[in-house]
N, C-alpha and C positions, 0 to 999 in steps of 0.2 A: 548340564550334559544332555545331549540329544540321544534319545533312545533309538535303537535300531528298528527298522520296520518289522512288523509282525510277519513271521514266517511260520505258518500253521501246519502242523502234522495232524492228520485226520484219519480216524479209524471208525469203522462200524462194527460193534460187537454183535455176534450173530449166533443163534442156534441153527444148526443145519436145516431143520424143518421150516425155517423162515428165511431161507437164502434169497428167495425172490423179493421179500421185503427189504432185506439188506442191500440188494442190488439197486432197488428203487431209491433207497436212502442215499446210497453212494452217488447215484445219478443226480439227485436233488442238491447234493453238495457242490456240484460243478460251478465254477472252474476249480474248486479245491480238489486235489487228487486224493480221494478217499479210498483206503484199503479196507478189506473185510477181514475181521479176526473171528474165527469160529470157536465155538465151545470145544475145548480139547477132549471132553468126555461126555458127548451128548446123551449117552445112555445111562449116565449116572444120576444121582439124586439131583432134582432141579436146583441150580445154584447160580444166580447171576454173578456171585463172587468169583466162581471158577473162571468164567470168561473175562471178567473185569481184570483179574490178575494179568492175563495175557495182553489185554487191550491197553492197559496203562503202561506196560513195558514196551509197547511197539512204537516207540518215538522215532520219527524219521530223523536222519542226520541233519544237523544244521538248523533244526527247528527252534524257534523261540517259545512256542506254545504248543500244547498237545490237546486235541479235542477227541472225546469219545462219545459217539452217538449210538443209541440202541436201535435195533432193527425194526421196531414198530413205531418210530417217530415219523411225523409228517412235517416237512420243512416248508416255510413260506417262500415265495419267489424272491430271488436276490439274497438267499441265505448267506452265501459266501461273503458278500459285502457287509452284511449286518454283523456277522460274528467277528470279522476283522475290525470293524469300527468299534465294536464293544471291547475287544481286547486292547485296542489302542487307548480307549477311555479308562480301562481298568487293568493295566498291564500286570500288576503284582497280585491280583486276586483270583479266587476261583469264581468263574462265571457260569452259572446254571441258566440255560437258555429257555427253560420252561418249568413252571411250578404247577403241579396237578392239584385239583381241588380236594384230594384226600389228605393233604398235608395240613393238619389243624392250625398250627401257628403260622406257617409260611404262606398258606393261602390267604389268611387274613392280612398278613403284611402286604401281599401283592394288592389286595383290595384297597388297603389304605393308600398305597402309592398311586393306584389308578384313580381313586376319587380325589386325591390331592394334587394330581397333575404332575407326578414325578416320572422321570424317564428310567429310573432304576431303583431297586430297593435292596437293602442289606437284609439277609435272611437270618432267622433265629439260630444261634449257635448250639442250642440244646435240642434241636430236631434234626432228623436225618437230612442229608444234603440231596436235593432233587437231582437225579442223575440220568434223566432221559437223554440229556445232552449236556456235558460238562467239559469246560476247558480250564486248563491250568498252565502256569508257566512251565516250561519243559523241565527245568531242574526240580521243581516241586512235583511234577508228574513222575519223574524217576524215583523220587523219595517215596511217593505214594505207592508205586509198584512194589518197592521193597517192603514197605509196611504191610500191604495186603498179603504178600507172600507168606507172612508169618501166621496167618489164620487158616484153620482147616476149611475146606470147601463147604462143609455142612453147616457153617454159620450163616451161609446163604446171602445175607443182605449187605451188599457192597455199600449201599448208600449210608447205612448206619456206621460202618467202619470209616467211611470217608468223613462223616461228621465228626467223629472222635479225632481223626487225624488233623482236620482243620482246626478244631477247637484247641487241641493241645499245642498247636504251633501258632495260634493266633492269626490264622489265615481267614480274612473276611470272605464270605460267600455272597455274591450279588446276583440279582436276576433282572433282566430287562423288562420294562413295562411299556408296551405290550410284549408278549412272548413271541419268539420267532419260530416256534415249532409247536406241534401238538402231539398227543398220544393217540395211537390207534384204538379201535374198539373191539378188536378180535380177542380170542381167548389167550390167557397168559400161559407161557410154557414154563414159567418160574413159580407157579403155584400161588399167584396173587389174585385169582379171580374173586376171592372173598371180599376184596375191596370194591367190587362192582365196577361200573363204568368209571374210568379215570381219564379226565380231559383237563386241558389247560385252564387255569383261572381266567386268563385274559389274553387269548391269542389275537394277534394282529388281524383285523378284519379287512383292511385295505392296504394300499401302498404306504410304506413308511420310508421317509428319507433317512439315509444313514447319519445325517447330521442331527437327527432327533436324539441320538444316544449321547450327545454332548450336554444334554439337559441335566437338571439337578437330580441328586440321589436322596432318597428317604433313608437316612443313615441308621436310625434306631427308633422305628415308629411304634413298636409293640411293647412299649413300657409306659407306664403312667405313674409318676411319683415313685419310680424304681420298681414297680410291680410288672412282671412279665405276664402278658395276658393275650387272649384272642377272643373275639366275638364270633359265635358260630350260629349257623342255621342248619339244624340236623333234625330229621323226622318232623319237619314242619314246626319246630320249636326253636326259639332263640335261647342260647345258653352262653355263659361266660366261662371260658377256660382259663384258669389261673395257674401260672407256673409256680408251684411251691418248691423253690430251689432247695430248701433244707430237708424236705421230705423225700426228694428223689422220686417223684411220681413218674411213671412212664409217660412220654410225650403224647402218646396216642390213646391213653386211658379214657374210657367213656364216662367217667364219673364227674361230669361237669356241673356247674352251678347255674340254675335257672336265672334268667335276667331279672325276674321279679322275685325277690327284692334285691338280688346281689349286684345289680348294676351300681349300687351305692358304693361298693368297694372301689369302683373306678371313678367315683366322684360325680355320678349322674344318678339322681334319685329316680326310682321307677315311676313315681308320680309325675315327674317332669316329662318323661317319655310319653306316658299315657295322655297327659294334658296336651302335648303337642299333636298327638294323633287326633284328639277331639277337635282341635283348632283347624286341622287340615281338612276336615269335612269327611264325607263318606269315602270308603275304599271302593275300588272297582266292583261293580255288581257281580262279576263272575267269581270274585274271591270271597270264600266263606269268612265269617267274622273272626274265628280264632286264628287261622293262618294269617289273615290280614294284620292282626295285632302283633303277631310274632315277627312277620316280615318288617313291619314298621319299626319295631323295637331294634331289630338287627341293623336296619339302615340308619336309624337315628343315632344309635351308639357309634356306628362306623363313622358317620359324619362328625359327631361331637368330639370324637377322640382322635381324629386324624390331624396331624400337625399342618399348619399353614406353611406356605413358602414354596409351592411347586413351580413348574415351568410356566412362564408367562409369555413365551414367544408365540406371536400370533400365527406364524406360518406352520406351527405344529398343533394348532387347536383341534383340527379334525382328528389327528392321531390320538390326542388326549381324550377327546369325547368318545371315540371308538373304544379305547381301552376301558374307560369308565363304564360304558354300556355293556361291554363283554364281561367285565368283572361282576356286575350286578346280575346279568342274565345267567351266568354260570352259578351264581349263588342260589338262584331260584331252582335251576335244574338239579343241582346237587343237594339242595337243602330241604325240598319238600318230599313228603311221603309219596311213594309211587301212585297211590290211589288219588291223592290230591293233584299230582301232575296229570294223570289221565283225565280227571274231571275238568281241569282247566283247558287242556289242549294247547296247541301252539299259540293261538291268539290270546288265551287267558294268561299263559306264562309271560307273554310280552307285556300285558297290562300289569301283571304282578311286578315285573322288573321296573316299570314306570313308577309304580307305587313305592318301591324301594328307593328309587332315585329321588322322589319327593321327600321321603324320610331322611335321606342323606343330606339333602339341601337344608331341611329344617334343623338337623343336628349341627351342620356347619354354621348356620346362622346363629345358633345359640351357644357355640363353644367358648366364646370369650368369657373369661371369668369363672369357668368351672373349677371347683376346688379339686385338688388331688386327693387320693385316698389317704386316710389317716392324718390329713393336714388341717382340715377345717375344725373349728372349735365346736363343741357339742351345742346343739340347739337347746333352747330353754326347757322344752319338754324332756329332752334327754337328760339334762341336769336334774330335773325333778325325778325322773326314773331312777337315777343313781342314788339320790337321797332316799327315795322310797325303798330301794332294795339294798341299802347299805348293810354289810355284814354286821351281825350282832344286834340289829335293831328289831328283830322279830324272832319269835320262837319257831321251831322246826315245822310246826303245823300251821303257822300263820300263813294266810294266802299270799302275802308278800314274799315270804321265804320260799314257798312252793314255786311261785312264778319265777323267781331268780334261779332256783335249782333247775327247773325245766329248761330255761333259756341257756344256762351254762352247759347243761347236758347235751342239748342239741348242737351248740357251738363246738363242743369237743367231738361230737360225732362227725360233723361236717369237716372238721379240721384233721381227722384221722387220715393217714396216708392211703391213697387210692391204689388198689392193685391193678393189674393189667386187665382183669376181667372178673365177672361175678361167678362164684361156684354155682352149680346146678341147684335150684331151689324149687320145690313144689309151690304152685300158686293156687290158693284157695280164695275164690271170689264169692262174697256174701251179698245178698240183696241189701240195698240201703233202706233203712226204716222210713226215710222221708218219702220215697217213691218206690215201693217194693215191686210194682208191676212194670217198671220201666225196662225197656230193652237194654240189656247190659252192653256197654262198650268196654273192650279189654282195658284194664288199668295200665297195661304196658303200651298203650297206643302211642304215647308221646316219647317213648324211649328209643334210642338207637338200637337196632336189632343186633348188630355185631357186638360180641363180647358182653352184652348186657341183656337185652330183651330175649335173645335166643336161649338164655339160661333160666328163664322163668316160664314154667309150663305146669300143666296138671299131672305130668307123668314122671318127671325126673327129680331127683334130689332126696337126701336123707332128712331134710328139715323143710318146714312149711312156712310160707309167708301168707298171712290172712289179710285180705284187703276188702273194703267195701266196693261194690260195683260202680259207685259214683265217683270214686277217687281216681286221680291221675298220679301215678308214681313218678317221682323225680329221680334223676341219676345219682346226685351226690349222697343222699342218705343211704343208698344201697351199698356204698363203700363201707359204711359201718356194719351193715349186715354181713358183707363179705369177710370183714375182720373177725366177727364173732364166729362165723362158720369155719373159717380157716384156723381158728384157735381150738377146734375140736368139739365145740358145743353142738348139740342136736336137740331139736324140739320144734315148737311153734312160735313164730314171731308174729305179733299182730301190729298193724298200724295203730296210731292213736285213735283214729276214727273207729276201727274195728273193736278196739278195747272199750271205747265209750259205748258203742252199740250193745256190746255184751253186758256191760255193767248196768246200763239203763234197762235192758230186758230183765235183769235180776232185781230191779226195783230201786237201785241207787239213784240219788238225785243230788244236785247242788254241789257243795264242797266235798261231799263224800266221793263223787265221781272223780274229781280232780286229784284227791288224795290217793285213790286207788290207782289211777294212771301213774302218778308220781312214783308209787311203790313198784309198779310193774316195770317202769323205766329203770329204776334203780337195779332191779334184777337183770335187766338186759345188760347194763354196764358191768355187772359182776358175773355175767354168764351163769346165773343161779336160778334154777327152776325150769320146768318143762314148757311153760308158757310165759313169754316176756313181751314187752312192748317196745317197738322201735321209737326212739325219742326224736321224732321229726314232725314238722308241721304237716297238715293235711291240705290237699288242693282238689277242688272239683274242676271239671272241664271248664276252661276259660276263666277260672277264678284266681284270686290271690290266696296264697297259703295262709291257713288259719292255725291257731295253736292246737285246738282239740278236735274240731269238727269241720268238715268241708263246706257246710252250709251256714247261713246266717241264723244263728240261734242265740237269743239274748242270754240264756243261762250259761252257754259255753263260750261265747265270743266276746264277752265284755272286756277282757284284758288283752285282746289280740294286738292292738296297736302298741301298748306298753311292752308286751312280750317281744314284738318284732324289733323294737328299738333296743331292748336289752340284749337280744341275741346278736344284733348287728354290732353293738358295742363290744360284746365278749369276743366275737370273731376279730374285730379290729385290734383288740388287745394282744393278739397272737401274731407274731411275725410270720408272714406267708412266704 
């Protein structure tokens, strides 16, 4: 059966204070006749939902599809032809015409499609639907309008309601790669300035033929062995975001897993990533060592975990290359700390994107034969660890039993459900005994500010987190701290390194230090006592997490490798 031609109904949803922008957008839609739909209560609480209700109901008679564009979009030339071609290619789906880099899972999905050479990508059904410009079949749009009408305006976020609507009805949401519009950089009238600058992951940089959209779609790229995930570059650090479907964690929660050592959950050992970086030779001179390593890790994982089978049509090679370059450049711009971006400048950021592209190429070259998570048999040393730490083979005070308890305890901490943000916590930073005169760098430097770093300060909070100045805090263990505080406990939480420093200052050495840390961690798990220890590994700047101490110390680091393997095994034993 031949489908009728696309007849598109188009509206621009608008706050009256941005009428000029809405008129510009309507003009960029030409020759599509775009109508402007205004916020019916512009003086009320900021609410995109309030205007979206009207916009999705404003379907022109006879339309096969309905498109809603926001008043701060910037459309590429030939937009009308592109959106028509996309709807002809995906007539029964929701088509989101641009994905912004603040979408954790969907921005990564777009980057996978861009480096894999795909013309479209199916978006994650568990994250909000990017709604800067969204098109639906007309009947579906009418159903959505009726659905949105049932929610009060103060729930604000139309994109999250649309996500639930599409997920409940099994409506796939796809996005074109590259994107055919971008977001403006002006202030938000909807209260979204806390997101910072919000731009497209991969906006089209040059002319795109409408026949490009007939290319292949990356249908389900962000799963590996059934595990929903994303690789992120945030605050100049590479992290893995894991969708723990049974735990119902918020999609945007900041408690992500550092790539070292947790890339192993995706089937790529962090030693493999580091070895590839060494083989690649020196990073660009303008790029500091630690950000260079994090950018490499993000790019390598992106390349290694992106499915093959993209568009091979020679006539669209330039479009694919432009999309890949745009996706990597936006990763640098969105993912580095402001001070790193300022130090690099425009030329340095371009070199960083080239470094990321080299990492992607290395990852793609190595991707054949990568095991999936939970699928590969244990290595010989892991089997030995299992025998060594088998239950019932050692007394409670035996070092083997202590090692297993600590590894299990950290695994449970990491696997606890992450909240949306960290409660306010006082941060107490102590000099490191290894170099007491060193200029301190904030332990929060590598944390995303929003919802996490902003809640750690010297002035706020009923409880205290004590950290050594040489440490770098990681996001995921702080979810366990949030759970303890949300349960009503108040007191002082020390990192393992801070506890070790205190115990050593009191004269304890050897096994007595480990036993005391073990007991302090037990009290953390029970919420028992005024001073407890966070059961999580320590990391110095640029270093690999260690069990007890951020530095290489023979007395405290001898079992680090065994501990890391045990902890990974205990995490793998839990369904994510």
